N, C-alpha and C positions, 0 to 999 in steps of 0.2 A: 659442959654441955651436952655433948654426944647427941644422939639419936632417940634421947628418951619422949615415949610419947608421942612416937612418929611410927607410924604402919607403912611398910614400902613393901611395892607387890615387885615378886621376882620372875621376871618372864623365860627365863633360861631353860632348859630341857634340862629334867632331873636329876640327870645325872651328873651334870655339872653346876649345879646349883649347891651343893658342898658347902663351898668355901664362899659365895656370894653369902649364903645366910648366916655360916658363922661370924661374918664378919660385920654384917649387919647387928646381930643379939649381942655382938663384945661393947657396941656401943651405945647398948640402952633400945634401939628400935625391935622393931618385931614384921617379924616376915611372913609373908602372904606368898607362898608355893602355889601361879599358874603359867605352869610349861605354856609357850606357844609354839614351841616344836617339837614334833616328836621326831627323830630320825630312824629314817626306813630306807634296807635295799632298795638300792634301782632297781627301775624295772626292767632294765635287762644290763647283766656283767659284760654284754657280747661285745663290747667298745675295748672293756678292760683287758678282757681276755685276751684280744688280737693286739696289745699293747704290750702283755706280757708276753704272747709266745715272741715277739721280737725285741724282747728288752735288751737286745748288747746294738739294738741300732740308734738307743738315746744317752746323751751326755750329761744331763740335769733333771734334776725333778723339784718343778716348787708345789708346796702346800701353801693354801693359805685361810687354816683350820686346822686345830685338833683331831674334828670329827675326820676331814682328807684321811688322814696321815691314820688314823686307827683303823678306818674302813678300806683303806688300801693295802696295808702290809696286813691284815685279818685275810684279805682276797688271795694275798699273794700264798700265804701260809696253805691257803686253802689249795693254791694251784702248786703248788710246789718250789717255788721262788723264793730262797732264803735272804734278806735284808742285806745279805754280804755282798749282794751280788750289784748291790746298788753303792758299795763303798769309794769306785773308781768315780761316782756321779759328783758335781758340782749339784747341793743341796741347797735351795733358796725357800727360807719361811718366814712367814705374818707371824710376830709377833713372839714373847718369847714363853708363851706356854705350848705353840706349836714349834718351836723349837727343843724345847725338855722332850716332847714327846716324841721330834724325831732323836732327837741322841739316846729314847730309851730304846729304840732300835737298834745300837748300837753306828749310829752313823755322825757324820759331824757336818753343822751345818754352815756354809761359809757367810753367810750373810742374812741379817735382817732389817728392816725400813726401820727410819727413825719412830715413825708415829706407826702402831699397828695396824695397817690395813692395807686390803691388795691395789688400791689405788696409789699408797703411798710407795710399796714395793715396786711396782710400775714404773714410777718417775725413778725411781735407784738405777734401773736398767737404759735411762733418757741419756743419749749421747756414745756411749757405750757399742762396740763394735761385733756383734755376735755373729757374725756370717758364720753357717755353718754347724753350728750350735742347734742340737736338736732336742726340745724341753717333755719332758710327762708330766701333764698338771692335771693332778688328781684332785675334785673339784665335788661339790655340792651340786643340786642341780639348779638353784637358785643363783649361784655364783655371778659376778659381773664379767665384763668380756675386754675390760680394759688394760689387763695385766696381757693378755692374750695379742691384743692390739699393739700393746705398746714393745714387748716381744719382735713380734715378728716384724715390726715397723725398723727395729735393732737389726735384723738381718736374720733372725734364728725362725726357724719351724717348732710349731707347738702344735699337742696331742692331746688337747683337754678330753680327761673321760669323767665322766660321772660315776663315784662312786656309794652316793646316799643321795637320800631325796628328804627334803625339808615337808614333813606333812604337819597341821594343823594342829587347836586344843580341841576337848572335849568339849560338847557344844552345850550340856548339865552343867559343867562348872564356870560355863561363861556365864551362863543367867545368875551364878549367888554371888563370880564375883563383879557382872553390873549393876546389881544390889548395894553391893558396899562401897562400888564408884559414886552412885548417884545422892548416896545420905553422908559421903563424905567419911567413912569408915580405912577409907585410904587416903596417902598422903601423898604418896609418889607413884609413879609407875617408871619402872624402868625397862629399858629394852639395849640387850649388849650384843644385839647384829640387826642387820638390816630384813631378816627373813622373819623376826621376829615381831618389830614393828609393821610388816605387809599379813602378816597373818592374823597384829590384833585390829587392825584397820579392815579386814575382811570382817571378825566378828563385829565389832562397831563400828560403824561407818557414821558418819557427820551428822547426821539425824538421833544419833543413839549421845553422841560425841557430849552434843549440846545436853542434855540431860544428867550429866556429869556436876558434882560438885566442882563448882568456882575454883575452889583451893585445891585440888590436884593436882601435881606437878610431874611434868615430864622429864625423866633423865634419862640422857644416853652414852654409852662407853667409847663414843669419841668421833671421829670427825664423818667416816661414811656414814655410822652408823646415824647421828645425826641427819646428814642431808638425805637419808631415806624417809626419817620421820617427817623434813619438812614436808617432802616431795607427797605426800600421803595427808596432807592438808595439816597436818599437827604440830601445836607448837612445842618447842624445845626449850625450856628452861634451865637445865642442866647439864653439862659435858663433862666427862672428865677430862681432867691433863694429857694421861697417859690411857691406854686402853686395856685397861686393868680391872676387875672388879675393886682390890683395894682401892684404887682411884675413884674409879665410879662411887663408891661410898664414902673416902675424902669428901669429892665434890657434894654430893647431898647434904653433909654435915654441915659443911663449909657455906652452902646458902642459907640456911637455916638459921643458922651463927650469926650468916651478919646481918640477919635478921628479930 
């Protein structure tokens, strides 16, 4: 049966939505792209540049997103710091995609968590003695603090540096999407990150959500995103088993096939 007759709202940033849209269309569904996130440079590179000036003082790197990998190493290139400088580091990543992005820079990833979330990565450090370890943590401006707290609790010192900002969607497009949600032209709203859910809730507060068609379902890519969606007062009907695009589309398909 697949996803024939189902229209799915994709809220990922445009550059990261190609695989998602292809997976939906392969199964007969229709994707509507409505990016909730636009990735921009941080308001200042001062913290990152200061860390790069003392790059030999660190021995570990941790990444929670592909955006962090791309923006950090782009800045490294601009500042004359080659990826080879990090080969002696222990590098940690959240998820296969982030791991792949790191490996494309010529580096090896020491570990990724079983569940693809920063919270799960934080848990993986529990009980370990990290005394004396110095972590550099390139991140987005909306990154959660639990990973930093966990590393510090295990004795490490951590330098979080913002290497990108998440900004919201186009409000003109938002009105068009809202009309589709109200009349039931969209079956599923998908969230692949907490920041996408946050920006969606800003556009569509509770008063507007109550006007949407009751058949609209919300799907989250993993437990961290599910938690973020629920904290915004939105229901979560579908959750991926793994935090990957393919798993999310699998979960959506399974939801409808079971009915």
